[in-house]
C-alpha positions as CSV (number, residue, x, y, z in Angstrom):
1,M,-41.0,7.1,28.3
2,R,-42.7,8.4,25.2
3,R,-41.2,7.7,21.8
4,P,-39.1,10.5,20.3
5,T,-41.1,12.3,17.6
6,I,-40.1,14.1,14.4
7,P,-40.1,17.5,16.3
8,D,-37.8,15.9,18.9
9,L,-35.4,14.7,16.2
10,A,-35.5,18.2,14.6
11,D,-34.5,19.7,18.0
12,A,-31.7,17.2,18.5
13,A,-30.3,17.7,15.1
14,G,-30.7,21.5,15.2
15,V,-32.8,21.6,12.0
16,S,-36.4,22.3,11.1
17,V,-39.2,19.8,11.1
18,S,-39.5,20.3,7.3
19,T,-35.8,19.4,6.9
20,V,-36.4,16.1,8.8
21,N,-39.4,15.3,6.6
22,R,-37.2,16.0,3.5
23,V,-34.5,13.6,4.8
24,L,-37.2,11.0,5.2
25,N,-38.9,11.5,1.9
26,Q,-36.5,13.4,-0.5
27,A,-33.0,12.9,1.0
28,E,-31.3,13.9,-2.2
29,T,-32.6,17.4,-1.8
30,V,-30.9,17.9,1.5
31,R,-27.2,18.8,1.8
32,E,-25.0,15.8,2.7
33,P,-23.6,17.2,6.0
34,T,-27.2,17.9,7.1
35,R,-28.4,14.4,6.2
36,E,-25.6,12.9,8.2
37,R,-26.3,15.2,11.2
38,V,-30.0,14.1,11.2
39,L,-28.9,10.5,11.1
40,R,-26.5,10.9,14.0
41,A,-29.2,12.6,16.1
42,A,-31.7,9.8,15.3
43,E,-29.2,7.2,16.5
44,E,-28.5,9.2,19.7
45,I,-32.2,9.8,20.7
46,G,-33.4,6.4,19.6
47,F,-35.8,7.7,17.0
48,Y,-38.4,5.1,16.1
49,G,-37.9,5.7,12.3
50,L,-34.1,5.1,12.5
51,G,-34.2,2.4,9.9
52,T,-36.1,4.6,7.5
53,I,-33.7,7.5,8.0
54,E,-30.6,5.2,7.6
55,H,-32.0,3.8,4.3
56,A,-32.9,7.3,3.0
57,V,-29.4,8.8,3.9
58,K,-27.5,5.8,2.5
59,S,-29.5,5.9,-0.7
60,A,-28.7,9.5,-1.2
61,R,-25.0,9.2,-0.5
62,S,-22.6,9.8,-3.4
63,T,-20.8,6.9,-5.0
64,H,-17.2,7.2,-6.0
65,R,-15.3,4.7,-8.2
66,F,-11.6,4.9,-7.2
67,G,-8.6,2.9,-8.4
68,V,-5.4,2.4,-6.5
69,L,-2.3,0.8,-8.2
70,L,0.5,-0.3,-5.8
71,Q,3.6,-2.2,-6.4
72,R,4.4,-5.8,-5.5
73,G,1.8,-7.3,-3.2
74,A,4.4,-9.6,-1.7
75,R,6.1,-6.7,0.0
76,T,4.8,-6.1,3.5
77,F,4.8,-2.3,3.1
78,Y,2.5,-2.3,0.1
79,R,0.2,-4.8,1.6
80,N,-0.1,-2.7,4.8
81,L,-0.7,0.4,2.7
82,G,-3.3,-1.4,0.6
83,E,-5.1,-2.6,3.7
84,A,-5.1,0.8,5.3
85,I,-6.5,2.5,2.2
86,T,-9.2,-0.2,1.9
87,E,-10.2,0.3,5.5
88,V,-10.5,4.1,5.2
89,A,-12.5,3.7,2.0
90,A,-14.9,1.3,3.6
91,D,-15.5,3.6,6.6
92,Y,-15.9,6.8,4.6
93,P,-19.0,8.4,6.1
94,G,-20.0,10.8,3.3
95,G,-20.8,8.3,0.6
96,T,-19.9,4.9,-0.9
97,I,-16.4,4.4,-2.3
98,E,-16.2,1.5,-4.7
99,L,-12.4,0.8,-4.5
100,T,-10.5,-1.2,-7.0
101,L,-7.1,-2.0,-5.4
102,E,-4.5,-3.8,-7.5
103,Y,-0.8,-4.8,-7.1
104,L,1.6,-4.9,-10.0
105,E,4.3,-7.5,-10.0
106,D,5.9,-6.7,-13.3
107,L,7.4,-3.2,-12.9
108,S,8.7,-2.7,-16.4
109,P,7.6,0.7,-17.8
110,E,5.5,-1.0,-20.6
111,K,3.5,-3.0,-18.0
112,V,3.1,-0.1,-15.6
113,A,1.9,2.2,-18.4
114,A,-0.6,-0.4,-19.7
115,H,-2.0,-1.0,-16.2
116,V,-2.3,2.7,-15.5
117,E,-4.5,3.2,-18.6
118,D,-6.6,0.1,-17.9
119,L,-7.3,1.0,-14.3
120,G,-7.8,4.6,-15.1
121,A,-10.5,3.6,-17.7
122,R,-12.4,1.9,-14.8
123,S,-12.1,4.7,-12.2
124,E,-13.3,8.2,-11.5
125,A,-10.0,9.0,-9.7
126,L,-6.7,7.1,-9.8
127,A,-3.9,6.8,-7.2
128,I,-0.6,5.1,-8.3
129,V,2.9,4.2,-7.2
130,A,5.0,4.2,-10.3
131,P,8.5,4.8,-11.6
132,Q,9.3,8.0,-13.6
133,H,9.4,7.0,-17.2
134,S,8.2,8.6,-20.5
135,L,5.9,5.6,-21.2
136,V,4.3,6.0,-17.8
137,A,4.0,9.8,-18.2
138,D,2.2,9.3,-21.6
139,A,-0.2,6.8,-19.9
140,I,-0.9,9.3,-17.1
141,D,-1.6,12.0,-19.7
142,N,-4.1,9.7,-21.5
143,V,-5.9,9.1,-18.2
144,L,-5.9,12.8,-17.4
145,E,-7.3,13.7,-20.8
146,S,-10.2,11.3,-20.2
147,G,-11.2,13.5,-17.2
148,V,-9.9,11.2,-14.5
149,P,-7.6,12.9,-12.0
150,V,-4.3,11.1,-11.1
151,V,-2.7,11.1,-7.6
152,S,0.9,10.0,-7.2
153,L,1.7,8.2,-4.0
154,I,5.1,8.0,-2.1
155,G,7.1,9.6,-4.9
156,P,6.0,12.6,-7.1
157,L,5.6,12.0,-10.9
158,T,5.7,14.4,-13.8
159,A,3.8,14.5,-17.0
160,R,2.3,17.1,-19.3
161,G,-0.9,17.2,-17.2
162,N,-1.3,18.1,-13.5
163,I,-0.6,15.2,-11.1
164,S,-1.4,15.5,-7.4
165,F,1.0,14.0,-4.8
166,V,0.4,12.5,-1.4
167,G,3.4,11.4,0.7
168,L,6.4,12.4,2.8
169,D,8.8,15.3,2.1
170,N,11.5,12.9,0.8
171,W,14.2,15.6,1.0
172,K,13.6,15.8,4.7
173,V,13.6,12.0,5.0
174,G,17.1,11.9,3.6
175,R,18.4,14.7,5.7
176,T,17.0,13.2,8.8
177,A,18.7,9.9,8.1
178,A,22.0,11.7,7.5
179,W,21.6,13.6,10.8
180,A,21.2,10.3,12.6
181,F,24.5,9.0,11.2
182,D,26.2,12.2,12.0
183,K,25.1,12.1,15.6
184,M,25.4,8.3,16.2
185,V,28.6,7.3,14.4
186,R,31.7,7.8,16.7
187,D,34.3,7.7,14.0
188,P,33.2,8.9,10.5
189,G,33.9,6.6,7.7
190,K,32.2,5.1,4.6
191,I,28.4,4.8,4.4
192,G,26.7,2.4,2.0
193,I,23.4,3.4,0.3
194,L,20.8,1.1,-1.1
195,V,17.9,2.4,-3.3
196,G,15.1,0.3,-4.8
197,S,15.3,1.9,-8.2
198,H,16.8,5.1,-9.6
199,R,13.5,5.7,-11.4
200,L,11.6,6.0,-8.1
201,R,11.8,9.7,-7.5
202,N,11.2,9.5,-3.7
203,Q,14.3,7.5,-3.3
204,E,16.3,9.8,-5.6
205,M,15.2,12.7,-3.4
206,N,16.0,10.8,-0.2
207,E,19.5,10.3,-1.5
208,S,19.9,13.9,-2.6
209,G,18.8,15.2,0.8
210,F,21.1,12.6,2.5
211,R,24.1,13.9,0.5
212,S,23.2,17.6,1.0
213,Y,23.3,17.2,4.8
214,F,26.8,15.9,4.8
215,R,28.0,18.6,2.3
216,E,26.7,21.2,4.8
217,H,27.6,19.6,8.1
218,N,30.2,16.9,8.0
219,R,32.5,16.2,5.1
220,D,34.4,13.5,7.1
221,F,32.0,10.9,5.9
222,T,32.5,9.1,2.5
223,L,29.2,8.2,0.8
224,L,29.5,5.3,-1.5
225,E,27.6,5.3,-4.8
226,P,24.0,4.1,-4.3
227,L,23.2,0.6,-5.4
228,A,19.8,-0.4,-6.8
229,T,18.1,-3.4,-5.3
230,Y,15.2,-3.5,-7.8
231,E,13.0,-4.0,-4.7
232,S,14.6,-7.5,-4.3
233,A,15.7,-8.8,-0.9
234,A,18.1,-11.2,-2.6
235,V,19.8,-8.4,-4.5
236,A,19.9,-6.2,-1.4
237,R,21.6,-9.0,0.6
238,E,24.2,-9.6,-2.1
239,H,25.0,-5.8,-2.2
240,V,25.4,-5.6,1.6
241,E,27.6,-8.7,1.7
242,T,29.8,-7.3,-1.0
243,M,30.1,-3.9,0.7
244,L,31.0,-5.4,4.0
245,R,33.7,-7.5,2.3
246,D,35.1,-4.7,0.1
247,H,34.9,-1.9,2.6
248,P,36.1,-3.1,6.1
249,D,36.0,0.5,7.2
250,L,32.3,0.7,6.5
251,C,30.7,2.6,9.4
252,G,27.1,2.5,8.3
253,L,24.3,1.5,5.9
254,Y,21.4,3.5,4.7
255,V,18.5,1.5,3.2
256,S,16.3,4.0,1.5
257,G,14.3,1.6,-0.6
258,G,13.1,-1.9,-1.1
259,G,14.9,-5.1,-0.2
260,I,15.5,-4.2,3.4
261,T,14.9,-7.8,4.7
262,G,17.8,-9.0,2.6
263,A,20.0,-6.2,4.0
264,I,19.0,-7.2,7.5
265,G,19.9,-10.8,6.8
266,A,23.3,-9.9,5.6
267,L,24.0,-7.6,8.6
268,R,22.9,-10.4,11.0
269,D,25.3,-12.8,9.4
270,T,28.2,-10.4,10.1
271,P,29.8,-10.1,13.6
272,K,28.0,-7.3,15.4
273,R,30.0,-4.0,15.8
274,D,29.0,-1.4,18.4
275,D,30.3,1.4,16.1
276,F,28.2,0.4,13.1
277,V,24.9,2.3,12.4
278,A,22.1,1.1,10.1
279,V,19.1,3.2,9.2
280,G,16.1,1.6,7.4
281,Y,12.8,2.6,5.9
282,E,9.3,1.6,7.0
283,L,8.3,-0.2,10.2
284,F,6.9,-3.7,10.0
285,D,7.5,-7.0,11.7
286,D,11.0,-7.6,10.2
287,T,12.3,-4.1,10.8
288,R,10.8,-4.0,14.3
289,A,12.6,-7.2,15.2
290,A,15.8,-5.7,13.7
291,L,15.5,-2.7,15.9
292,I,15.0,-4.9,19.0
293,D,18.0,-7.0,18.3
294,G,20.2,-4.1,17.4
295,T,20.7,-4.8,13.7
296,L,19.0,-1.5,12.8
297,S,19.7,1.7,14.8
298,L,16.7,3.7,13.4
299,V,13.7,3.4,11.1
300,I,11.9,6.2,9.3
301,S,8.3,5.2,8.4
302,H,5.1,6.4,6.8
303,P,2.2,6.8,9.3
304,M,-0.1,4.3,7.5
305,E,-3.5,5.5,8.8
306,R,-2.7,9.1,8.0
307,F,-1.3,8.2,4.6
308,A,-4.5,6.3,3.8
309,R,-6.8,9.1,5.0
310,E,-4.9,11.7,2.9
311,T,-5.0,9.5,-0.1
312,I,-8.8,9.0,-0.1
313,A,-9.3,12.7,0.8
314,T,-7.1,13.9,-2.1
315,M,-8.9,11.6,-4.6
316,L,-12.3,12.9,-3.4
317,K,-11.2,16.6,-3.7
318,S,-9.6,16.0,-7.1
319,K,-12.7,14.3,-8.4
320,E,-15.0,17.0,-7.1
321,A,-12.8,19.9,-8.2
322,G,-12.6,18.8,-11.8
323,Q,-9.9,19.0,-14.4
324,D,-9.1,22.7,-14.2
325,A,-8.5,22.8,-10.5
326,G,-4.8,22.0,-10.7
327,A,-2.6,19.5,-8.8
328,R,-2.7,19.1,-5.1
329,R,0.4,18.5,-3.0
330,V,-0.2,16.8,0.4
331,T,2.8,16.1,2.6
332,F,2.8,15.0,6.2
333,G,5.3,14.1,9.0
334,F,7.0,10.8,9.2
335,D,7.4,8.5,12.2
336,I,10.9,7.8,13.7
337,Y,11.5,4.6,15.6
338,T,14.5,3.5,17.7
339,P,15.1,0.4,19.8
340,E,13.9,2.3,22.8
341,S,10.7,3.6,21.3
342,I,8.9,0.5,20.0
């Protein structure tokens, strides 16, 4: 068989011969989607100059310096999210993404604000998970004023400037959890609520949606005041042990934030009741095991791969659109897991 020629490649890619020649010799003068189409066609037909085209196309690809700041790296959820974002960035076909991914152990507002400014100074777009606080808002505004767009992940943030958001509709998350208790609990009673922090707005919105459902549909339940775990498994365990001791009529537990492994441990140490319902947040090895053994009744979770793709896409669009484009809001559906679905 004869070797595919440049006219053959042009036919396969649906472009002119002159366009193929420009991809080979002046790739930066050809639109990015067209360059990528020519490269795919060269791979498909076995074009003899494939290596040359690959080099030309990759050299002409845009480079993007992105920063992502997540919370504690010891938490499985944030590690999984970080790994998913890293994978999507590495596989981005339209250019090179130089990703700086960092985890923050000290979540005090001063430390978070300082880290936001530091990472923002090294990035062309910044995505963060952070508490709502005036110091953090000022740091975000400083980053925005330098021309770097900021994207809030998981929970929305407010500042003077426009901040984009990528995550779940947290109001719906809370109402979905409440619906589960309403349908699964046989005899309404008290429900305990754990949040990671009152300054994490996604968890505040979860709780607000949770309460609104019961106000509308079933006032027979008593919702205890939410207790902050500060994202600590030890604190969560202590809270659950205290609730179970002080409220023998507790019929359920809603863990809408961090520390769920501690809550699971406390529940496992208590004699199992068929009429007790526990709803948790995020699917990983520990929550999966808790679903299987009946400690948890239901888990609401971010779809990690979709979350990562939307994060990178929003950062790219925000960078390309510029400062005056306004904030973007991207929400997507959540996954629901039960003992029968995993």
